C-alpha positions as CSV (number, residue, x, y, z in Angstrom):
1,M,-5.6,7.9,-15.6
2,T,-8.8,9.6,-14.4
3,I,-11.8,7.7,-15.8
4,A,-14.9,9.5,-14.6
5,S,-16.2,12.9,-13.7
6,K,-17.2,13.7,-10.2
7,M,-19.2,11.0,-8.3
8,T,-19.9,10.0,-4.8
9,L,-18.2,7.2,-2.9
10,D,-21.5,5.2,-2.9
11,E,-21.7,5.6,-6.7
12,F,-18.1,4.5,-7.0
13,L,-18.6,1.4,-4.8
14,R,-21.4,0.3,-7.2
15,L,-19.0,0.2,-10.1
16,S,-17.7,-3.2,-11.2
17,D,-14.2,-4.2,-10.2
18,E,-11.5,-3.7,-12.8
19,K,-7.9,-4.5,-13.3
20,P,-5.8,-2.6,-12.7
21,A,-7.8,-1.5,-9.7
22,L,-9.8,1.7,-9.5
23,E,-9.4,4.1,-6.7
24,Y,-11.6,6.9,-5.5
25,A,-10.3,10.2,-4.1
26,C,-12.0,13.7,-3.9
27,G,-14.9,12.6,-6.1
28,E,-12.6,11.3,-8.9
29,V,-12.1,7.7,-10.1
30,V,-8.6,6.9,-11.0
31,Q,-7.2,3.7,-12.4
32,K,-3.9,2.5,-10.9
33,P,-1.0,2.1,-13.4
34,M,-0.6,-1.4,-14.9
35,P,2.3,-3.1,-13.0
36,V,5.5,-3.9,-14.9
37,W,8.1,-6.7,-14.2
38,D,10.0,-5.0,-11.4
39,H,6.8,-3.9,-9.6
40,S,5.1,-7.3,-9.8
41,T,8.3,-9.1,-8.8
42,I,8.8,-6.9,-5.7
43,Q,5.1,-7.1,-4.8
44,G,5.1,-10.9,-5.0
45,Y,8.3,-11.4,-3.0
46,F,7.2,-9.0,-0.3
47,L,3.9,-10.8,-0.1
48,L,5.7,-14.2,0.2
49,M,8.1,-13.0,2.9
50,L,5.5,-11.1,4.9
51,G,2.9,-13.9,4.4
52,Q,5.3,-16.5,5.8
53,F,6.1,-14.3,8.8
54,L,2.4,-13.7,9.5
55,L,1.6,-17.5,9.2
56,R,4.1,-18.1,12.0
57,S,3.2,-15.1,14.2
58,G,-0.6,-15.1,13.7
59,L,-0.5,-11.2,14.0
60,G,-2.6,-10.5,10.9
61,R,-2.8,-10.7,7.2
62,A,-1.0,-9.2,4.2
63,L,-3.3,-8.5,1.3
64,P,-2.4,-7.5,-2.3
65,E,-4.5,-4.9,-4.0
66,F,-7.1,-4.8,-1.3
67,R,-9.6,-1.9,-1.3
68,C,-9.5,0.2,1.9
69,I,-12.1,2.8,2.5
70,F,-11.3,5.4,5.2
71,G,-10.8,9.1,6.0
72,P,-12.7,11.9,7.6
73,P,-16.5,11.5,7.4
74,G,-17.7,12.9,4.0
75,R,-14.2,12.9,2.6
76,E,-13.4,9.1,2.7
77,R,-11.3,7.7,0.0
78,A,-11.3,4.2,-1.5
79,L,-7.6,3.3,-2.0
80,V,-5.9,0.1,-3.1
81,P,-2.4,-0.2,-1.7
82,D,0.0,-2.6,-3.5
83,V,0.1,-4.5,-0.2
84,A,-1.8,-3.8,3.0
85,Y,-1.1,-5.3,6.4
86,V,-4.1,-5.6,8.7
87,A,-3.8,-6.7,12.3
88,K,-5.9,-9.7,13.3
89,E,-8.1,-7.6,15.6
90,R,-9.0,-5.2,12.8
91,Y,-10.2,-7.7,10.1
92,P,-13.1,-6.3,8.1
93,E,-16.7,-7.5,8.6
94,G,-17.7,-7.0,5.0
95,R,-16.1,-6.9,1.5
96,Y,-13.7,-4.1,2.1
97,L,-11.6,-2.7,5.0
98,R,-13.6,0.3,6.3
99,T,-10.6,1.7,8.2
100,A,-7.0,2.5,7.5
101,P,-4.7,-0.5,7.2
102,D,-1.9,-0.7,9.8
103,I,0.8,-0.8,7.1
104,V,0.7,0.1,3.4
105,I,3.4,-0.9,0.9
106,E,3.4,1.1,-2.3
107,I,5.7,0.4,-5.2
108,L,6.5,3.2,-7.6
109,S,5.7,2.6,-11.2
110,P,7.5,4.4,-14.1
111,D,4.2,6.0,-15.4
112,Q,2.7,6.9,-12.1
113,N,1.4,10.4,-11.6
114,T,3.9,11.8,-9.0
115,A,1.5,14.5,-7.5
116,R,-1.3,12.0,-7.2
117,F,1.0,9.4,-5.6
118,L,2.4,11.9,-3.0
119,D,-1.2,13.0,-2.2
120,K,-2.1,9.3,-1.6
121,V,0.9,8.7,0.7
122,Q,0.2,11.9,2.7
123,F,-3.5,10.8,3.0
124,Y,-2.4,7.5,4.4
125,L,-0.2,9.1,7.1
126,L,-2.8,11.7,8.1
127,N,-5.7,9.2,8.3
128,G,-4.7,6.3,10.4
129,V,-2.0,4.3,8.6
130,R,0.7,3.5,11.2
131,L,3.6,2.7,8.9
132,G,4.3,3.0,5.2
133,W,7.0,1.5,3.0
134,V,7.4,3.2,-0.4
135,I,9.6,1.1,-2.7
136,D,11.4,2.7,-5.6
137,P,12.7,-0.1,-7.9
138,E,14.7,2.4,-10.1
139,A,16.6,3.8,-7.2
140,S,16.7,0.5,-5.2
141,T,15.5,2.3,-2.1
142,V,12.7,2.0,0.4
143,A,11.3,5.1,2.1
144,V,10.0,4.3,5.7
145,L,7.2,6.7,6.7
146,A,5.3,7.0,9.9
147,P,2.9,9.7,11.2
148,G,4.7,12.5,13.1
149,E,8.1,11.1,12.3
150,E,10.8,12.1,9.9
151,G,11.1,9.6,7.0
152,R,14.1,7.4,6.5
153,T,15.5,6.0,3.2
154,L,16.9,2.5,3.2
155,G,19.3,1.0,0.7
156,A,20.9,-2.3,-0.1
157,G,22.7,-2.8,3.2
158,D,19.7,-2.0,5.4
159,E,16.7,-4.0,6.7
160,I,13.0,-3.1,6.6
161,D,11.7,-3.4,10.2
162,G,8.1,-3.7,11.3
163,G,8.9,-1.8,14.5
164,D,6.1,-1.8,17.1
165,V,3.4,-2.0,14.3
166,L,4.6,-5.5,13.2
167,P,7.1,-6.7,15.9
168,G,9.7,-9.2,14.8
169,F,9.3,-8.6,11.0
170,T,12.5,-7.8,9.1
171,L,13.4,-8.0,5.4
172,S,16.7,-7.3,3.7
173,V,16.4,-4.4,1.3
174,G,19.3,-6.0,-0.8
175,E,17.4,-9.3,-1.1
176,L,14.2,-7.5,-2.0
177,F,15.8,-5.8,-5.0
178,A,17.8,-8.9,-5.9
179,Q,14.4,-10.4,-6.9
180,M,14.3,-8.1,-9.9
181,Q,17.2,-9.9,-11.6
182,R,16.0,-11.8,-14.6
């Protein structure tokens, strides 16, 4: 839902934080959809598994709903991925990450605006995100996206792999979606 008419990034950053999070793109302020059971369950499990891996490896941090401000000068966006991975050497100095995260994980929500979501994913890939995992709870699939590469779709028998962005990290797609069982 768009909640404000055109404003600048500086004006946006002066707004108070809200839940669900607000994002800024092309002068518009948009509120992310409220997560539902499947979304929150997948997000929590992914954070747990990724967090355990990162504690052992020391490579960086996984952050839920963390504001990342990046993009071409004058056209920066303030986006809040469901989960962002940031390598240790790129930790932010201030309150927000002022560059693209290394990996973004986005989980589709039933009431998400498809055009806005696809624009967001494309922006990630064109502006410094090195790897993206788009999780579709309804289809039980994970799209793996990287700049300049053809996307891949993973299903229950596959593993999510951090590749050279997050070496050594793997997660079973089947186990990820098994978490949605009530």
